[in-house]
C-alpha positions in Angstrom: -4.3 -161.0 -64.1 -1.4 -162.9 -63.8 -1.2 -162.8 -60.3 -4.1 -164.8 -59.5 -2.7 -167.4 -61.9 0.7 -167.1 -60.3 -1.1 -167.4 -56.8 -2.7 -170.6 -58.0 0.1 -172.2 -59.5 2.0 -171.6 -56.6 -0.4 -173.1 -54.0 -0.2 -176.4 -55.9 -3.7 -177.7 -55.3 -6.9 -177.0 -55.6 -7.6 -177.7 -51.8 -5.1 -174.8 -50.8 -6.8 -172.6 -53.1 -10.1 -172.8 -51.5 -8.5 -172.5 -48.2 -6.9 -169.4 -49.7 -10.3 -168.1 -50.6 -12.0 -168.5 -47.3 -9.1 -166.8 -45.7 -9.7 -163.7 -48.3 -13.2 -163.3 -48.9 -12.9 -160.1 -50.2 -10.6 -161.1 -53.1 -12.0 -161.2 -56.2 -9.6 -163.3 -58.7 -8.9 -162.0 -62.3 -7.8 -164.9 -64.9 -9.1 -162.3 -67.9 -7.9 -163.8 -71.1 -5.3 -166.1 -69.4 -4.8 -169.6 -70.5 -5.5 -172.5 -67.8 -4.9 -175.1 -70.2 -3.0 -178.1 -68.3 -2.8 -176.7 -65.1 -2.6 -179.1 -62.2 -2.4 -181.9 -64.9 -0.6 -185.2 -64.6 1.2 -185.0 -67.6 4.9 -183.3 -67.2 4.4 -181.2 -69.9 0.7 -180.7 -70.5 1.0 -177.7 -73.1 2.4 -180.3 -75.3 -0.7 -183.0 -74.8 -3.7 -182.4 -76.9 -6.8 -182.7 -74.6 -4.7 -182.3 -71.6 -7.4 -181.5 -68.8 -6.8 -178.4 -66.2 -7.3 -180.6 -62.8 -9.7 -177.8 -61.2 -12.7 -180.0 -60.2 -14.3 -178.4 -56.8 -12.3 -175.5 -57.3 -13.9 -172.2 -55.6 -14.2 -169.2 -58.5 -17.3 -167.7 -57.1 -17.3 -163.8 -58.4 -14.1 -164.5 -60.5 -13.7 -162.7 -63.6 -12.5 -165.5 -66.4 -13.7 -163.1 -69.5 -11.7 -164.9 -72.5 -10.3 -167.3 -70.5 -9.0 -170.6 -71.8 -10.3 -173.8 -70.4 -10.6 -176.0 -73.3 -10.9 -179.7 -71.7 -10.8 -178.3 -68.2 -12.1 -180.6 -65.7 -14.3 -178.3 -63.7 -16.5 -180.7 -62.1 -18.3 -179.5 -58.7 -16.7 -176.1 -59.4 -18.2 -173.3 -57.8 -18.5 -170.4 -60.2 -21.5 -168.3 -58.9 -21.9 -164.9 -60.2 -18.4 -165.6 -62.3 -17.7 -163.5 -65.2 -17.0 -166.1 -68.3 -18.1 -163.9 -71.2 -16.3 -165.1 -74.3 -14.2 -167.8 -72.4 -13.3 -170.9 -74.2 -15.0 -174.0 -72.5 -15.3 -176.5 -75.2 -15.0 -180.2 -74.3 -14.7 -179.0 -70.7 -16.5 -181.2 -67.9 -18.6 -179.3 -65.5 -20.8 -182.0 -64.0 -22.5 -180.8 -60.8 -20.8 -177.4 -61.2 -22.5 -174.2 -59.7 -22.8 -171.2 -62.3 -25.8 -169.5 -61.0 -26.3 -165.9 -62.0 -22.8 -166.5 -64.1 -22.1 -164.3 -67.2 -21.8 -166.8 -70.0 -22.5 -164.4 -73.0 -20.6 -165.9 -76.2 -19.2 -168.4 -74.1 -18.1 -171.6 -76.5 -19.3 -174.6 -74.2 -19.5 -177.0 -77.5 -19.4 -180.4 -76.5 -19.1 -179.9 -72.8 -20.8 -182.3 -70.3 -22.9 -180.0 -67.9 -24.6 -183.1 -66.5 -26.4 -181.6 -63.1 -24.9 -178.3 -63.8 -26.9 -175.3 -61.9 -27.3 -172.1 -64.5 -30.1 -170.6 -62.6 -30.4 -166.9 -63.7 -27.3 -167.3 -65.8 -26.6 -165.2 -68.6 -26.2 -167.2 -71.6 -27.0 -164.7 -74.4 -25.1 -165.9 -77.6 -23.3 -169.0 -75.8 -22.5 -171.9 -78.0 -23.7 -175.3 -76.6 -24.0 -177.2 -79.9 -23.3 -180.7 -78.9 -23.4 -180.3 -75.3 -24.5 -182.8 -72.6 -27.4 -181.0 -70.2 -28.7 -184.1 -68.5 -30.1 -183.2 -65.4 -29.0 -179.5 -65.4 -31.1 -176.5 -64.0 -31.5 -173.8 -66.6 -34.4 -172.1 -64.5 -34.8 -168.2 -65.5 -31.6 -168.4 -67.6 -31.3 -165.6 -70.4 -30.9 -167.6 -73.6 -31.5 -164.9 -76.2 -29.2 -165.9 -79.5 -28.3 -169.0 -77.9 -27.4 -171.9 -80.5 -28.0 -175.3 -79.0 -28.1 -177.6 -81.7 -27.8 -181.4 -80.8 -28.1 -180.6 -77.0 -28.9 -183.5 -74.9 -31.3 -183.1 -72.0 -33.4 -185.6 -70.3 -36.5 -185.5 -68.0 -34.7 -184.3 -65.2 -33.4 -181.4 -67.2 -35.0 -178.1 -65.7 -35.6 -175.6 -68.7 -38.8 -173.6 -67.0 -39.2 -169.9 -67.5 -36.1 -169.5 -69.9 -35.9 -166.0 -70.7 -35.3 -164.7 -74.5 -34.4 -161.2 -73.3 -32.7 -158.7 -75.4 -31.5 -155.2 -74.2 -34.5 -152.8 -75.0 -37.0 -155.7 -76.3 -40.1 -157.1 -74.9 -38.7 -160.6 -72.5 -40.4 -163.8 -73.7 -40.2 -166.7 -71.5 -40.4 -170.3 -72.9 -39.7 -173.6 -71.1 -37.6 -175.4 -73.7 -34.2 -174.7 -75.6 -35.6 -175.7 -79.1 -38.8 -173.7 -79.1 -36.5 -170.8 -77.6 -34.7 -171.2 -80.7 -37.5 -171.0 -82.8 -39.1 -168.1 -81.3 -35.6 -166.1 -81.5 -35.7 -166.8 -85.2 -39.2 -165.7 -85.7 -38.5 -162.2 -83.9 -35.0 -161.6 -85.9 -35.5 -163.1 -89.4 -38.3 -161.7 -91.2 -37.6 -164.4 -93.9 -38.7 -167.1 -91.6 -42.0 -165.2 -90.7 -42.5 -165.0 -94.2 -42.2 -168.8 -94.7 -44.4 -169.4 -91.4 -46.9 -167.1 -93.3 -46.7 -168.9 -96.3 -46.5 -172.4 -95.0 -49.6 -171.5 -93.0 -52.0 -169.5 -95.5 -50.7 -170.5 -99.0 -49.3 -173.6 -99.4 -51.2 -176.2 -101.5 -50.0 -180.0 -101.0 -50.0 -182.0 -104.1 -50.1 -185.8 -103.7 -49.5 -188.6 -106.1 -47.2 -190.9 -108.2 -46.3 -189.1 -111.0 -44.7 -191.5 -113.2 -42.5 -190.1 -116.6 -45.7 -189.7 -118.8 -47.6 -187.9 -116.0 -44.8 -185.5 -115.1 -46.0 -183.1 -117.6 -49.4 -182.9 -115.9 -47.6 -182.3 -112.5 -45.6 -179.5 -113.7 -48.3 -177.9 -115.7 -50.7 -178.3 -112.3 -47.9 -176.7 -110.2 -47.4 -173.9 -112.6 -50.8 -172.9 -112.9 -51.3 -172.9 -109.1 -48.2 -170.5 -108.6 -50.9 -167.9 -110.9 -53.3 -168.0 -108.2 -50.7 -166.7 -105.5 -50.7 -170.4 -103.9 -47.7 -172.5 -103.0 -47.5 -175.7 -104.5 -45.7 -178.3 -102.3 -45.3 -181.9 -104.3 -45.1 -185.3 -102.7 -44.2 -188.0 -105.5 -44.9 -191.5 -103.5 -43.1 -193.2 -106.0 -41.2 -195.5 -104.6 -44.1 -195.9 -101.8 -43.7 -193.9 -98.8 -41.9 -194.9 -95.7 -42.8 -193.8 -92.0 -40.8 -190.9 -91.6 -41.9 -189.4 -95.1 -46.1 -190.2 -94.4 -45.5 -188.5 -90.7 -43.8 -185.1 -92.9 -46.6 -185.5 -95.0 -49.5 -185.8 -92.4 -48.0 -182.5 -90.6 -48.0 -180.7 -94.1 -51.3 -181.9 -94.6 -52.5 -180.3 -91.0 -50.8 -176.9 -92.3 -51.9 -176.9 -95.8 -54.7 -174.6 -97.4 -56.0 -177.6 -99.1 -54.7 -180.9 -100.8 -54.8 -181.8 -104.3 -54.4 -185.7 -104.8 -54.3 -187.5 -107.8 -55.8 -190.7 -108.5 -55.2 -191.4 -111.8 -52.6 -194.0 -111.1 -54.8 -197.1 -109.5 -51.7 -197.4 -107.1 -51.8 -193.7 -106.6 -52.2 -192.4 -103.3 -54.8 -194.8 -101.9 -52.3 -195.2 -98.7 -51.6 -191.8 -97.6 -55.4 -190.7 -98.3 -56.5 -193.4 -96.2 -53.9 -192.2 -93.2 -54.6 -188.4 -93.7 -58.2 -188.1 -94.4 -59.8 -189.4 -91.4 -57.2 -187.5 -89.2 -56.5 -184.5 -90.7 -59.9 -182.2 -91.4 -58.6 -180.2 -94.2 -60.2 -179.8 -98.0 -59.0 -182.4 -99.9 -59.8 -182.5 -104.1 -59.0 -185.4 -105.8 -58.3 -185.4 -110.0 -58.7 -188.1 -111.9 -58.1 -188.9 -115.9 -61.7 -189.6 -117.4 -61.7 -193.4 -117.8 -59.8 -194.1 -114.5 -61.6 -195.3 -111.4 -60.9 -194.5 -107.6 -59.8 -197.7 -106.1 -62.9 -199.3 -104.3 -63.0 -198.1 -100.9 -62.9 -194.6 -101.7 -66.5 -194.1 -101.4 -66.2 -195.8 -97.8 -63.4 -193.2 -97.1 -65.4 -190.1 -98.6 -68.5 -191.3 -95.9 -66.0 -190.8 -93.0 -64.4 -187.7 -94.0 -67.0 -185.2 -95.7 -63.8 -182.8 -96.5 -62.4 -185.4 -99.1 -64.5 -184.1 -102.1 -65.8 -186.1 -105.3 -63.0 -186.5 -107.6 -63.0 -184.2 -110.3 -62.7 -185.8 -113.7 -61.1 -184.2 -116.8 -60.1 -185.4 -120.3 -57.0 -184.3 -120.9 -54.4 -181.5 -119.7 -55.7 -178.9 -121.8 -59.2 -179.7 -120.3 -57.4 -180.0 -116.8 -56.0 -176.5 -116.9 -59.0 -174.8 -118.1 -61.1 -175.8 -115.3 -58.6 -176.2 -112.7 -59.6 -172.9 -111.2 -63.5 -173.4 -111.1 -63.3 -177.3 -110.2 -60.4 -178.0 -108.4 -59.1 -174.6 -106.4 -62.9 -173.0 -106.2 -64.3 -176.3 -104.7 -61.1 -176.9 -102.4 -61.7 -173.3 -101.0 -65.5 -173.4 -100.5 -65.1 -176.7 -98.5 -62.2 -175.0 -96.3 -64.5 -171.9 -96.0 -67.4 -174.3 -94.6 -64.8 -176.1 -92.6 -63.7 -172.9 -91.2 -67.1 -171.8 -90.4 -68.6 -175.0 -89.0 -71.5 -175.0 -91.6 -72.2 -176.2 -94.8 -72.0 -173.6 -98.0 
């Protein structure tokens, strides 16, 4: 191991090392568990300088063994690491722009905040590698194995090639996707039953409750939510007080698309007019409004119902006991009937 590092140091430059490699193609350099920190650095004592880069741009490390090698902050721009073994190597904050890492082993490698712009990682083994905060603009990841990869806040651009990313664990079927973020989500589905249970709940049990629940109406909200739980439903409440901003409205629209049905409280004249006007025409989901006796929906509510027949007539209730008594037949069951109608494509 140390023989390769001693040779590289004695040759004095990347160019001289590359010449030696051309003359000795049968040799496989071994840098396992060694530190190349500050090698060929401009600093007199790079070991004392935080962030001192190993100046290895353009180096030929094809097929080299660098398992557990310390290369933090290293400049490996344009380096040829084709087929190299970098398992568990430390490459945090390294620069690998334009480098070749095709068919390299990067299992468990730490590439946090590394720059890999234009880097080629085709057919590489990236199992459990850490790419958090890395820049993959223009990189080629085609056919790489990304099982268990950590890639939060990774930067990609339209030139990043993500086709045929493989999620392949030993002995398991291989799944192929075309997006790193989708891959992480699929990985979670495969490996965490709780995540699958959440997805199942969201797609089969969630009831979205919309309204502006003032202090005096909070008791009504809590009672309705508790009653829905008795029916094995999962209530999700959005209280639009103050009025929703665009991000929240987008989130509610997304949840509406996934909900089993929606309950909308129209008791406050300012209640959910804006939200229902946005959701009802765009999302085909049963919507059952409720309203306290003596109140009236806003003036354009009938027009909205004509444009979205899945928006049901408002159920009018006298008081909280009356609402809870009739919640099942007049709210839940009506919404379920409309849901079945929408699923079948014919009126019930």
